[in-house]
mmCIF file of the N, C-alpha and C atoms, coordinates in Angstrom:
data_MODEL
# 
_entry.id   MODEL 
# 
loop_
_atom_site.group_PDB 
_atom_site.id 
_atom_site.type_symbol 
_atom_site.label_atom_id 
_atom_site.label_alt_id 
_atom_site.label_comp_id 
_atom_site.label_asym_id 
_atom_site.label_entity_id 
_atom_site.label_seq_id 
_atom_site.pdbx_PDB_ins_code 
_atom_site.Cartn_x 
_atom_site.Cartn_y 
_atom_site.Cartn_z 
_atom_site.occupancy 
_atom_site.B_iso_or_equiv 
_atom_site.pdbx_formal_charge 
_atom_site.auth_seq_id 
_atom_site.auth_comp_id 
_atom_site.auth_asym_id 
_atom_site.auth_atom_id 
_atom_site.pdbx_PDB_model_num 
ATOM 1   N N  . MET A 1 1  ? 97.043  110.933 77.617 1.00 0.00 ? 1  MET A N  1 
ATOM 2   C CA . MET A 1 1  ? 96.006  110.578 76.662 1.00 0.00 ? 1  MET A CA 1 
ATOM 3   C C  . MET A 1 1  ? 96.634  109.786 75.524 1.00 0.00 ? 1  MET A C  1 
ATOM 4   N N  . THR A 1 2  ? 95.994  108.719 75.128 1.00 0.00 ? 2  THR A N  1 
ATOM 5   C CA . THR A 1 2  ? 96.439  107.918 74.002 1.00 0.00 ? 2  THR A CA 1 
ATOM 6   C C  . THR A 1 2  ? 95.500  108.151 72.836 1.00 0.00 ? 2  THR A C  1 
ATOM 7   N N  . ILE A 1 3  ? 96.063  108.514 71.697 1.00 0.00 ? 3  ILE A N  1 
ATOM 8   C CA . ILE A 1 3  ? 95.260  108.687 70.484 1.00 0.00 ? 3  ILE A CA 1 
ATOM 9   C C  . ILE A 1 3  ? 95.172  107.336 69.811 1.00 0.00 ? 3  ILE A C  1 
ATOM 10  N N  . LYS A 1 4  ? 93.952  106.861 69.630 1.00 0.00 ? 4  LYS A N  1 
ATOM 11  C CA . LYS A 1 4  ? 93.754  105.496 69.151 1.00 0.00 ? 4  LYS A CA 1 
ATOM 12  C C  . LYS A 1 4  ? 93.202  105.408 67.742 1.00 0.00 ? 4  LYS A C  1 
ATOM 13  N N  . SER A 1 5  ? 92.877  106.523 67.124 1.00 0.00 ? 5  SER A N  1 
ATOM 14  C CA . SER A 1 5  ? 92.284  106.431 65.794 1.00 0.00 ? 5  SER A CA 1 
ATOM 15  C C  . SER A 1 5  ? 92.594  107.676 64.971 1.00 0.00 ? 5  SER A C  1 
ATOM 16  N N  . ALA A 1 6  ? 92.404  107.532 63.668 1.00 0.00 ? 6  ALA A N  1 
ATOM 17  C CA . ALA A 1 6  ? 92.577  108.666 62.761 1.00 0.00 ? 6  ALA A CA 1 
ATOM 18  C C  . ALA A 1 6  ? 91.579  109.769 63.106 1.00 0.00 ? 6  ALA A C  1 
ATOM 19  N N  . THR A 1 7  ? 90.421  109.396 63.595 1.00 0.00 ? 7  THR A N  1 
ATOM 20  C CA . THR A 1 7  ? 89.397  110.371 63.962 1.00 0.00 ? 7  THR A CA 1 
ATOM 21  C C  . THR A 1 7  ? 89.907  111.299 65.067 1.00 0.00 ? 7  THR A C  1 
ATOM 22  N N  . GLN A 1 8  ? 90.645  110.766 66.014 1.00 0.00 ? 8  GLN A N  1 
ATOM 23  C CA . GLN A 1 8  ? 91.164  111.564 67.114 1.00 0.00 ? 8  GLN A CA 1 
ATOM 24  C C  . GLN A 1 8  ? 92.363  112.410 66.695 1.00 0.00 ? 8  GLN A C  1 
ATOM 25  N N  . LEU A 1 9  ? 93.171  111.915 65.780 1.00 0.00 ? 9  LEU A N  1 
ATOM 26  C CA . LEU A 1 9  ? 94.358  112.636 65.340 1.00 0.00 ? 9  LEU A CA 1 
ATOM 27  C C  . LEU A 1 9  ? 94.031  113.674 64.263 1.00 0.00 ? 9  LEU A C  1 
ATOM 28  N N  . ALA A 1 10 ? 92.966  113.447 63.516 1.00 0.00 ? 10 ALA A N  1 
ATOM 29  C CA . ALA A 1 10 ? 92.609  114.303 62.374 1.00 0.00 ? 10 ALA A CA 1 
ATOM 30  C C  . ALA A 1 10 ? 92.500  115.787 62.714 1.00 0.00 ? 10 ALA A C  1 
ATOM 31  N N  . PRO A 1 11 ? 91.874  116.202 63.813 1.00 0.00 ? 11 PRO A N  1 
ATOM 32  C CA . PRO A 1 11 ? 91.795  117.648 64.090 1.00 0.00 ? 11 PRO A CA 1 
ATOM 33  C C  . PRO A 1 11 ? 93.166  118.312 64.227 1.00 0.00 ? 11 PRO A C  1 
ATOM 34  N N  . HIS A 1 12 ? 94.121  117.605 64.804 1.00 0.00 ? 12 HIS A N  1 
ATOM 35  C CA . HIS A 1 12 ? 95.472  118.156 64.952 1.00 0.00 ? 12 HIS A CA 1 
ATOM 36  C C  . HIS A 1 12 ? 96.143  118.311 63.583 1.00 0.00 ? 12 HIS A C  1 
ATOM 37  N N  . ILE A 1 13 ? 96.020  117.277 62.768 1.00 0.00 ? 13 ILE A N  1 
ATOM 38  C CA . ILE A 1 13 ? 96.591  117.312 61.419 1.00 0.00 ? 13 ILE A CA 1 
ATOM 39  C C  . ILE A 1 13 ? 95.882  118.384 60.589 1.00 0.00 ? 13 ILE A C  1 
ATOM 40  N N  . ALA A 1 14 ? 94.577  118.458 60.714 1.00 0.00 ? 14 ALA A N  1 
ATOM 41  C CA . ALA A 1 14 ? 93.798  119.432 59.942 1.00 0.00 ? 14 ALA A CA 1 
ATOM 42  C C  . ALA A 1 14 ? 94.267  120.852 60.231 1.00 0.00 ? 14 ALA A C  1 
ATOM 43  N N  . PHE A 1 15 ? 94.468  121.156 61.499 1.00 0.00 ? 15 PHE A N  1 
ATOM 44  C CA . PHE A 1 15 ? 94.915  122.493 61.876 1.00 0.00 ? 15 PHE A CA 1 
ATOM 45  C C  . PHE A 1 15 ? 96.292  122.798 61.299 1.00 0.00 ? 15 PHE A C  1 
ATOM 46  N N  . MET A 1 16 ? 97.222  121.855 61.447 1.00 0.00 ? 16 MET A N  1 
ATOM 47  C CA . MET A 1 16 ? 98.603  122.086 61.007 1.00 0.00 ? 16 MET A CA 1 
ATOM 48  C C  . MET A 1 16 ? 98.724  122.132 59.482 1.00 0.00 ? 16 MET A C  1 
ATOM 49  N N  . ALA A 1 17 ? 97.891  121.356 58.776 1.00 0.00 ? 17 ALA A N  1 
ATOM 50  C CA . ALA A 1 17 ? 98.000  121.283 57.316 1.00 0.00 ? 17 ALA A CA 1 
ATOM 51  C C  . ALA A 1 17 ? 96.944  122.117 56.595 1.00 0.00 ? 17 ALA A C  1 
ATOM 52  N N  . ARG A 1 18 ? 96.144  122.843 57.380 1.00 0.00 ? 18 ARG A N  1 
ATOM 53  C CA . ARG A 1 18 ? 95.072  123.672 56.810 1.00 0.00 ? 18 ARG A CA 1 
ATOM 54  C C  . ARG A 1 18 ? 94.113  122.849 55.956 1.00 0.00 ? 18 ARG A C  1 
ATOM 55  N N  . LEU A 1 19 ? 93.663  121.746 56.532 1.00 0.00 ? 19 LEU A N  1 
ATOM 56  C CA . LEU A 1 19 ? 92.675  120.868 55.909 1.00 0.00 ? 19 LEU A CA 1 
ATOM 57  C C  . LEU A 1 19 ? 91.440  120.842 56.796 1.00 0.00 ? 19 LEU A C  1 
ATOM 58  N N  . THR A 1 20 ? 90.359  120.333 56.267 1.00 0.00 ? 20 THR A N  1 
ATOM 59  C CA . THR A 1 20 ? 89.211  120.079 57.129 1.00 0.00 ? 20 THR A CA 1 
ATOM 60  C C  . THR A 1 20 ? 89.515  118.804 57.915 1.00 0.00 ? 20 THR A C  1 
ATOM 61  N N  . PRO A 1 21 ? 88.876  118.622 59.064 1.00 0.00 ? 21 PRO A N  1 
ATOM 62  C CA . PRO A 1 21 ? 89.091  117.371 59.802 1.00 0.00 ? 21 PRO A CA 1 
ATOM 63  C C  . PRO A 1 21 ? 88.763  116.135 58.964 1.00 0.00 ? 21 PRO A C  1 
ATOM 64  N N  . ALA A 1 22 ? 87.744  116.213 58.136 1.00 0.00 ? 22 ALA A N  1 
ATOM 65  C CA . ALA A 1 22 ? 87.386  115.071 57.285 1.00 0.00 ? 22 ALA A CA 1 
ATOM 66  C C  . ALA A 1 22 ? 88.490  114.780 56.263 1.00 0.00 ? 22 ALA A C  1 
ATOM 67  N N  . GLN A 1 23 ? 89.052  115.822 55.670 1.00 0.00 ? 23 GLN A N  1 
ATOM 68  C CA . GLN A 1 23 ? 90.154  115.631 54.715 1.00 0.00 ? 23 GLN A CA 1 
ATOM 69  C C  . GLN A 1 23 ? 91.374  115.034 55.412 1.00 0.00 ? 23 GLN A C  1 
ATOM 70  N N  . ALA A 1 24 ? 91.669  115.518 56.602 1.00 0.00 ? 24 ALA A N  1 
ATOM 71  C CA . ALA A 1 24 ? 92.814  115.003 57.355 1.00 0.00 ? 24 ALA A CA 1 
ATOM 72  C C  . ALA A 1 24 ? 92.603  113.539 57.709 1.00 0.00 ? 24 ALA A C  1 
ATOM 73  N N  . GLN A 1 25 ? 91.395  113.185 58.122 1.00 0.00 ? 25 GLN A N  1 
ATOM 74  C CA . GLN A 1 25 ? 91.111  111.789 58.456 1.00 0.00 ? 25 GLN A CA 1 
ATOM 75  C C  . GLN A 1 25 ? 91.264  110.904 57.225 1.00 0.00 ? 25 GLN A C  1 
ATOM 76  N N  . GLN A 1 26 ? 90.754  111.336 56.085 1.00 0.00 ? 26 GLN A N  1 
ATOM 77  C CA . GLN A 1 26 ? 90.899  110.563 54.849 1.00 0.00 ? 26 GLN A CA 1 
ATOM 78  C C  . GLN A 1 26 ? 92.374  110.407 54.486 1.00 0.00 ? 26 GLN A C  1 
ATOM 79  N N  . ALA A 1 27 ? 93.149  111.467 54.645 1.00 0.00 ? 27 ALA A N  1 
ATOM 80  C CA . ALA A 1 27 ? 94.575  111.407 54.334 1.00 0.00 ? 27 ALA A CA 1 
ATOM 81  C C  . ALA A 1 27 ? 95.297  110.426 55.258 1.00 0.00 ? 27 ALA A C  1 
ATOM 82  N N  . LEU A 1 28 ? 94.996  110.475 56.554 1.00 0.00 ? 28 LEU A N  1 
ATOM 83  C CA . LEU A 1 28 ? 95.619  109.551 57.497 1.00 0.00 ? 28 LEU A CA 1 
ATOM 84  C C  . LEU A 1 28 ? 95.295  108.099 57.167 1.00 0.00 ? 28 LEU A C  1 
ATOM 85  N N  . GLU A 1 29 ? 94.038  107.841 56.852 1.00 0.00 ? 29 GLU A N  1 
ATOM 86  C CA . GLU A 1 29 ? 93.630  106.485 56.498 1.00 0.00 ? 29 GLU A CA 1 
ATOM 87  C C  . GLU A 1 29 ? 94.307  106.031 55.209 1.00 0.00 ? 29 GLU A C  1 
ATOM 88  N N  . ALA A 1 30 ? 94.434  106.945 54.241 1.00 0.00 ? 30 ALA A N  1 
ATOM 89  C CA . ALA A 1 30 ? 95.097  106.618 52.975 1.00 0.00 ? 30 ALA A CA 1 
ATOM 90  C C  . ALA A 1 30 ? 96.575  106.332 53.200 1.00 0.00 ? 30 ALA A C  1 
ATOM 91  N N  . ILE A 1 31 ? 97.212  107.088 54.069 1.00 0.00 ? 31 ILE A N  1 
ATOM 92  C CA . ILE A 1 31 ? 98.630  106.863 54.373 1.00 0.00 ? 31 ILE A CA 1 
ATOM 93  C C  . ILE A 1 31 ? 98.822  105.474 54.976 1.00 0.00 ? 31 ILE A C  1 
ATOM 94  N N  . GLY A 1 32 ? 97.990  105.137 55.929 1.00 0.00 ? 32 GLY A N  1 
ATOM 95  C CA . GLY A 1 32 ? 98.086  103.810 56.550 1.00 0.00 ? 32 GLY A CA 1 
ATOM 96  C C  . GLY A 1 32 ? 97.899  102.693 55.543 1.00 0.00 ? 32 GLY A C  1 
ATOM 97  N N  . THR A 1 33 ? 96.909  102.840 54.684 1.00 0.00 ? 33 THR A N  1 
ATOM 98  C CA . THR A 1 33 ? 96.648  101.829 53.656 1.00 0.00 ? 33 THR A CA 1 
ATOM 99  C C  . THR A 1 33 ? 97.816  101.738 52.685 1.00 0.00 ? 33 THR A C  1 
ATOM 100 N N  . ALA A 1 34 ? 98.352  102.872 52.277 1.00 0.00 ? 34 ALA A N  1 
ATOM 101 C CA . ALA A 1 34 ? 99.474  102.888 51.331 1.00 0.00 ? 34 ALA A CA 1 
ATOM 102 C C  . ALA A 1 34 ? 100.721 102.253 51.940 1.00 0.00 ? 34 ALA A C  1 
ATOM 103 N N  . ILE A 1 35 ? 100.995 102.527 53.205 1.00 0.00 ? 35 ILE A N  1 
ATOM 104 C CA . ILE A 1 35 ? 102.162 101.936 53.857 1.00 0.00 ? 35 ILE A CA 1 
ATOM 105 C C  . ILE A 1 35 ? 102.034 100.416 53.890 1.00 0.00 ? 35 ILE A C  1 
ATOM 106 N N  . VAL A 1 36 ? 100.891 99.919  54.311 1.00 0.00 ? 36 VAL A N  1 
ATOM 107 C CA . VAL A 1 36 ? 100.692 98.468  54.369 1.00 0.00 ? 36 VAL A CA 1 
ATOM 108 C C  . VAL A 1 36 ? 100.815 97.848  52.979 1.00 0.00 ? 36 VAL A C  1 
ATOM 109 N N  . HIS A 1 37 ? 100.246 98.488  51.970 1.00 0.00 ? 37 HIS A N  1 
ATOM 110 C CA . HIS A 1 37 ? 100.338 97.989  50.596 1.00 0.00 ? 37 HIS A CA 1 
ATOM 111 C C  . HIS A 1 37 ? 101.804 97.882  50.151 1.00 0.00 ? 37 HIS A C  1 
ATOM 112 N N  . GLU A 1 38 ? 102.580 98.922  50.393 1.00 0.00 ? 38 GLU A N  1 
ATOM 113 C CA . GLU A 1 38 ? 103.987 98.917  49.984 1.00 0.00 ? 38 GLU A CA 1 
ATOM 114 C C  . GLU A 1 38 ? 104.790 97.864  50.741 1.00 0.00 ? 38 GLU A C  1 
ATOM 115 N N  . ILE A 1 39 ? 104.520 97.712  52.032 1.00 0.00 ? 39 ILE A N  1 
ATOM 116 C CA . ILE A 1 39 ? 105.214 96.702  52.828 1.00 0.00 ? 39 ILE A CA 1 
ATOM 117 C C  . ILE A 1 39 ? 104.890 95.311  52.288 1.00 0.00 ? 39 ILE A C  1 
ATOM 118 N N  . LYS A 1 40 ? 103.619 95.064  51.959 1.00 0.00 ? 40 LYS A N  1 
ATOM 119 C CA . LYS A 1 40 ? 103.227 93.765  51.397 1.00 0.00 ? 40 LYS A CA 1 
ATOM 120 C C  . LYS A 1 40 ? 103.908 93.496  50.065 1.00 0.00 ? 40 LYS A C  1 
ATOM 121 N N  . GLN A 1 41 ? 104.242 94.543  49.324 1.00 0.00 ? 41 GLN A N  1 
ATOM 122 C CA . GLN A 1 41 ? 104.931 94.397  48.037 1.00 0.00 ? 41 GLN A CA 1 
ATOM 123 C C  . GLN A 1 41 ? 106.439 94.217  48.221 1.00 0.00 ? 41 GLN A C  1 
ATOM 124 N N  . GLY A 1 42 ? 106.902 94.264  49.461 1.00 0.00 ? 42 GLY A N  1 
ATOM 125 C CA . GLY A 1 42 ? 108.319 94.070  49.745 1.00 0.00 ? 42 GLY A CA 1 
ATOM 126 C C  . GLY A 1 42 ? 109.135 95.349  49.783 1.00 0.00 ? 42 GLY A C  1 
ATOM 127 N N  . HIS A 1 43 ? 108.445 96.498  49.800 1.00 0.00 ? 43 HIS A N  1 
ATOM 128 C CA . HIS A 1 43 ? 109.143 97.784  49.825 1.00 0.00 ? 43 HIS A CA 1 
ATOM 129 C C  . HIS A 1 43 ? 109.149 98.370  51.228 1.00 0.00 ? 43 HIS A C  1 
ATOM 130 N N  . ALA A 1 44 ? 110.213 99.071  51.566 1.00 0.00 ? 44 ALA A N  1 
ATOM 131 C CA . ALA A 1 44 ? 110.251 99.854  52.793 1.00 0.00 ? 44 ALA A CA 1 
ATOM 132 C C  . ALA A 1 44 ? 109.695 101.239 52.467 1.00 0.00 ? 44 ALA A C  1 
ATOM 133 N N  . VAL A 1 45 ? 109.151 101.898 53.462 1.00 0.00 ? 45 VAL A N  1 
ATOM 134 C CA . VAL A 1 45 ? 108.614 103.256 53.292 1.00 0.00 ? 45 VAL A CA 1 
ATOM 135 C C  . VAL A 1 45 ? 109.323 104.159 54.297 1.00 0.00 ? 45 VAL A C  1 
ATOM 136 N N  . GLU A 1 46 ? 109.970 105.198 53.763 1.00 0.00 ? 46 GLU A N  1 
ATOM 137 C CA . GLU A 1 46 ? 110.703 106.114 54.633 1.00 0.00 ? 46 GLU A CA 1 
ATOM 138 C C  . GLU A 1 46 ? 110.118 107.509 54.554 1.00 0.00 ? 46 GLU A C  1 
ATOM 139 N N  . PHE A 1 47 ? 109.877 108.095 55.721 1.00 0.00 ? 47 PHE A N  1 
ATOM 140 C CA . PHE A 1 47 ? 109.480 109.488 55.819 1.00 0.00 ? 47 PHE A CA 1 
ATOM 141 C C  . PHE A 1 47 ? 110.714 110.243 56.292 1.00 0.00 ? 47 PHE A C  1 
ATOM 142 N N  . GLU A 1 48 ? 111.210 111.122 55.440 1.00 0.00 ? 48 GLU A N  1 
ATOM 143 C CA . GLU A 1 48 ? 112.430 111.851 55.734 1.00 0.00 ? 48 GLU A CA 1 
ATOM 144 C C  . GLU A 1 48 ? 112.311 112.561 57.083 1.00 0.00 ? 48 GLU A C  1 
ATOM 145 N N  . ASN A 1 49 ? 113.333 112.436 57.896 1.00 0.00 ? 49 ASN A N  1 
ATOM 146 C CA . ASN A 1 49 ? 113.406 113.038 59.229 1.00 0.00 ? 49 ASN A CA 1 
ATOM 147 C C  . ASN A 1 49 ? 112.350 112.523 60.198 1.00 0.00 ? 49 ASN A C  1 
ATOM 148 N N  . PHE A 1 50 ? 111.697 111.403 59.867 1.00 0.00 ? 50 PHE A N  1 
ATOM 149 C CA . PHE A 1 50 ? 110.735 110.792 60.783 1.00 0.00 ? 50 PHE A CA 1 
ATOM 150 C C  . PHE A 1 50 ? 111.128 109.354 61.078 1.00 0.00 ? 50 PHE A C  1 
ATOM 151 N N  . GLY A 1 51 ? 111.173 108.526 60.024 1.00 0.00 ? 51 GLY A N  1 
ATOM 152 C CA . GLY A 1 51 ? 111.563 107.149 60.258 1.00 0.00 ? 51 GLY A CA 1 
ATOM 153 C C  . GLY A 1 51 ? 111.238 106.248 59.087 1.00 0.00 ? 51 GLY A C  1 
ATOM 154 N N  . LEU A 1 52 ? 111.539 104.971 59.277 1.00 0.00 ? 52 LEU A N  1 
ATOM 155 C CA . LEU A 1 52 ? 111.411 103.965 58.238 1.00 0.00 ? 52 LEU A CA 1 
ATOM 156 C C  . LEU A 1 52 ? 110.472 102.864 58.694 1.00 0.00 ? 52 LEU A C  1 
ATOM 157 N N  . PHE A 1 53 ? 109.524 102.520 57.842 1.00 0.00 ? 53 PHE A N  1 
ATOM 158 C CA . PHE A 1 53 ? 108.640 101.381 58.055 1.00 0.00 ? 53 PHE A CA 1 
ATOM 159 C C  . PHE A 1 53 ? 109.111 100.267 57.128 1.00 0.00 ? 53 PHE A C  1 
ATOM 160 N N  . ASP A 1 54 ? 109.243 99.052  57.660 1.00 0.00 ? 54 ASP A N  1 
ATOM 161 C CA . ASP A 1 54 ? 109.575 97.917  56.806 1.00 0.00 ? 54 ASP A CA 1 
ATOM 162 C C  . ASP A 1 54 ? 109.020 96.642  57.426 1.00 0.00 ? 54 ASP A C  1 
ATOM 163 N N  . LEU A 1 55 ? 109.285 95.535  56.745 1.00 0.00 ? 55 LEU A N  1 
ATOM 164 C CA . LEU A 1 55 ? 108.762 94.255  57.194 1.00 0.00 ? 55 LEU A CA 1 
ATOM 165 C C  . LEU A 1 55 ? 109.776 93.586  58.098 1.00 0.00 ? 55 LEU A C  1 
ATOM 166 N N  . GLY A 1 56 ? 109.311 93.197  59.249 1.00 0.00 ? 56 GLY A N  1 
ATOM 167 C CA . GLY A 1 56 ? 110.137 92.442  60.184 1.00 0.00 ? 56 GLY A CA 1 
ATOM 168 C C  . GLY A 1 56 ? 109.418 91.158  60.544 1.00 0.00 ? 56 GLY A C  1 
ATOM 169 N N  . THR A 1 57 ? 109.932 90.455  61.522 1.00 0.00 ? 57 THR A N  1 
ATOM 170 C CA . THR A 1 57 ? 109.264 89.253  62.028 1.00 0.00 ? 57 THR A CA 1 
ATOM 171 C C  . THR A 1 57 ? 109.230 89.312  63.547 1.00 0.00 ? 57 THR A C  1 
ATOM 172 N N  . ARG A 1 58 ? 108.163 88.768  64.087 1.00 0.00 ? 58 ARG A N  1 
ATOM 173 C CA . ARG A 1 58 ? 108.057 88.684  65.542 1.00 0.00 ? 58 ARG A CA 1 
ATOM 174 C C  . ARG A 1 58 ? 108.954 87.554  66.029 1.00 0.00 ? 58 ARG A C  1 
ATOM 175 N N  . PRO A 1 59 ? 109.793 87.821  67.009 1.00 0.00 ? 59 PRO A N  1 
ATOM 176 C CA . PRO A 1 59 ? 110.713 86.784  67.481 1.00 0.00 ? 59 PRO A CA 1 
ATOM 177 C C  . PRO A 1 59 ? 109.998 85.564  68.065 1.00 0.00 ? 59 PRO A C  1 
ATOM 178 N N  . SER A 1 60 ? 108.836 85.778  68.652 1.00 0.00 ? 60 SER A N  1 
ATOM 179 C CA . SER A 1 60 ? 108.152 84.676  69.336 1.00 0.00 ? 60 SER A CA 1 
ATOM 180 C C  . SER A 1 60 ? 107.652 83.585  68.390 1.00 0.00 ? 60 SER A C  1 
ATOM 181 N N  . ASP A 1 61 ? 107.220 83.995  67.182 1.00 0.00 ? 61 ASP A N  1 
ATOM 182 C CA . ASP A 1 61 ? 106.645 82.986  66.267 1.00 0.00 ? 61 ASP A CA 1 
ATOM 183 C C  . ASP A 1 61 ? 107.029 83.182  64.799 1.00 0.00 ? 61 ASP A C  1 
ATOM 184 N N  . ASN A 1 62 ? 107.980 84.078  64.557 1.00 0.00 ? 62 ASN A N  1 
ATOM 185 C CA . ASN A 1 62 ? 108.444 84.383  63.195 1.00 0.00 ? 62 ASN A CA 1 
ATOM 186 C C  . ASN A 1 62 ? 107.332 84.864  62.264 1.00 0.00 ? 62 ASN A C  1 
ATOM 187 N N  . ALA A 1 63 ? 106.256 85.386  62.824 1.00 0.00 ? 63 ALA A N  1 
ATOM 188 C CA . ALA A 1 63 ? 105.164 85.930  62.005 1.00 0.00 ? 63 ALA A CA 1 
ATOM 189 C C  . ALA A 1 63 ? 105.586 87.285  61.448 1.00 0.00 ? 63 ALA A C  1 
ATOM 190 N N  . PRO A 1 64 ? 105.133 87.626  60.231 1.00 0.00 ? 64 PRO A N  1 
ATOM 191 C CA . PRO A 1 64 ? 105.463 88.936  59.675 1.00 0.00 ? 64 PRO A CA 1 
ATOM 192 C C  . PRO A 1 64 ? 104.894 90.062  60.553 1.00 0.00 ? 64 PRO A C  1 
ATOM 193 N N  . ALA A 1 65 ? 105.634 91.128  60.646 1.00 0.00 ? 65 ALA A N  1 
ATOM 194 C CA . ALA A 1 65 ? 105.206 92.249  61.478 1.00 0.00 ? 65 ALA A CA 1 
ATOM 195 C C  . ALA A 1 65 ? 105.750 93.548  60.899 1.00 0.00 ? 65 ALA A C  1 
ATOM 196 N N  . LEU A 1 66 ? 104.982 94.597  61.041 1.00 0.00 ? 66 LEU A N  1 
ATOM 197 C CA . LEU A 1 66 ? 105.426 95.925  60.629 1.00 0.00 ? 66 LEU A CA 1 
ATOM 198 C C  . LEU A 1 66 ? 106.466 96.408  61.636 1.00 0.00 ? 66 LEU A C  1 
ATOM 199 N N  . ARG A 1 67 ? 107.577 96.895  61.123 1.00 0.00 ? 67 ARG A N  1 
ATOM 200 C CA . ARG A 1 67 ? 108.640 97.399  61.981 1.00 0.00 ? 67 ARG A CA 1 
ATOM 201 C C  . ARG A 1 67 ? 108.831 98.882  61.680 1.00 0.00 ? 67 ARG A C  1 
ATOM 202 N N  . PHE A 1 68 ? 109.084 99.648  62.719 1.00 0.00 ? 68 PHE A N  1 
ATOM 203 C CA . PHE A 1 68 ? 109.346 101.084 62.554 1.00 0.00 ? 68 PHE A CA 1 
ATOM 204 C C  . PHE A 1 68 ? 110.666 101.404 63.226 1.00 0.00 ? 68 PHE A C  1 
ATOM 205 N N  . ARG A 1 69 ? 111.511 102.121 62.491 1.00 0.00 ? 69 ARG A N  1 
ATOM 206 C CA . ARG A 1 69 ? 112.779 102.595 63.047 1.00 0.00 ? 69 ARG A CA 1 
ATOM 207 C C  . ARG A 1 69 ? 112.796 104.110 62.929 1.00 0.00 ? 69 ARG A C  1 
ATOM 208 N N  . GLN A 1 70 ? 112.851 104.764 64.064 1.00 0.00 ? 70 GLN A N  1 
ATOM 209 C CA . GLN A 1 70 ? 112.778 106.223 64.067 1.00 0.00 ? 70 GLN A CA 1 
ATOM 210 C C  . GLN A 1 70 ? 114.076 106.855 63.586 1.00 0.00 ? 70 GLN A C  1 
ATOM 211 N N  . HIS A 1 71 ? 113.940 108.010 62.975 1.00 0.00 ? 71 HIS A N  1 
ATOM 212 C CA . HIS A 1 71 ? 115.086 108.795 62.520 1.00 0.00 ? 71 HIS A CA 1 
ATOM 213 C C  . HIS A 1 71 ? 115.753 109.416 63.738 1.00 0.00 ? 71 HIS A C  1 
ATOM 214 N N  . LYS A 1 72 ? 117.041 109.692 63.633 1.00 0.00 ? 72 LYS A N  1 
ATOM 215 C CA . LYS A 1 72 ? 117.756 110.249 64.790 1.00 0.00 ? 72 LYS A CA 1 
ATOM 216 C C  . LYS A 1 72 ? 117.193 111.596 65.215 1.00 0.00 ? 72 LYS A C  1 
ATOM 217 N N  . SER A 1 73 ? 116.597 112.361 64.298 1.00 0.00 ? 73 SER A N  1 
ATOM 218 C CA . SER A 1 73 ? 115.998 113.637 64.700 1.00 0.00 ? 73 SER A CA 1 
ATOM 219 C C  . SER A 1 73 ? 114.793 113.426 65.607 1.00 0.00 ? 73 SER A C  1 
ATOM 220 N N  . VAL A 1 74 ? 114.080 112.333 65.422 1.00 0.00 ? 74 VAL A N  1 
ATOM 221 C CA . VAL A 1 74 ? 112.944 112.007 66.307 1.00 0.00 ? 74 VAL A CA 1 
ATOM 222 C C  . VAL A 1 74 ? 113.486 111.619 67.687 1.00 0.00 ? 74 VAL A C  1 
ATOM 223 N N  . LYS A 1 75 ? 114.519 110.802 67.706 1.00 0.00 ? 75 LYS A N  1 
ATOM 224 C CA . LYS A 1 75 ? 115.130 110.420 68.984 1.00 0.00 ? 75 LYS A CA 1 
ATOM 225 C C  . LYS A 1 75 ? 115.565 111.664 69.762 1.00 0.00 ? 75 LYS A C  1 
ATOM 226 N N  . GLU A 1 76 ? 116.206 112.591 69.035 1.00 0.00 ? 76 GLU A N  1 
ATOM 227 C CA . GLU A 1 76 ? 116.682 113.809 69.686 1.00 0.00 ? 76 GLU A CA 1 
ATOM 228 C C  . GLU A 1 76 ? 115.520 114.654 70.197 1.00 0.00 ? 76 GLU A C  1 
ATOM 229 N N  . ALA A 1 77 ? 114.466 114.777 69.403 1.00 0.00 ? 77 ALA A N  1 
ATOM 230 C CA . ALA A 1 77 ? 113.309 115.587 69.813 1.00 0.00 ? 77 ALA A CA 1 
ATOM 231 C C  . ALA A 1 77 ? 112.627 114.981 71.038 1.00 0.00 ? 77 ALA A C  1 
ATOM 232 N N  . LEU A 1 78 ? 112.567 113.654 71.111 1.00 0.00 ? 78 LEU A N  1 
ATOM 233 C CA . LEU A 1 78 ? 111.907 113.009 72.242 1.00 0.00 ? 78 LEU A CA 1 
ATOM 234 C C  . LEU A 1 78 ? 112.747 113.052 73.513 1.00 0.00 ? 78 LEU A C  1 
ATOM 235 N N  . SER A 1 79 ? 114.042 113.207 73.365 1.00 0.00 ? 79 SER A N  1 
ATOM 236 C CA . SER A 1 79 ? 114.895 113.207 74.555 1.00 0.00 ? 79 SER A CA 1 
ATOM 237 C C  . SER A 1 79 ? 115.040 114.597 75.183 1.00 0.00 ? 79 SER A C  1 
ATOM 238 N N  . LYS A 1 80 ? 114.443 115.605 74.575 1.00 0.00 ? 80 LYS A N  1 
ATOM 239 C CA . LYS A 1 80 ? 114.544 116.967 75.120 1.00 0.00 ? 80 LYS A CA 1 
ATOM 240 C C  . LYS A 1 80 ? 113.471 117.222 76.135 1.00 0.00 ? 80 LYS A C  1 
# 
């Protein structure tokens, strides 16, 4: 299953963070908006033990692109 929207992910976040699904969805949308805003301002955004979001470029046309580099703890968790 592929989760394609904040609406689909919100119930999982709500349960883990003890929020309502609506609060979780609003938080997810706010996080996405905040990350894009910071990247546009030239800042990288790092979530400790998760990864780093920053501005990269697409090799095919040098267009700006959001880049994500996972933390080594994520790599380790995914390889188990």
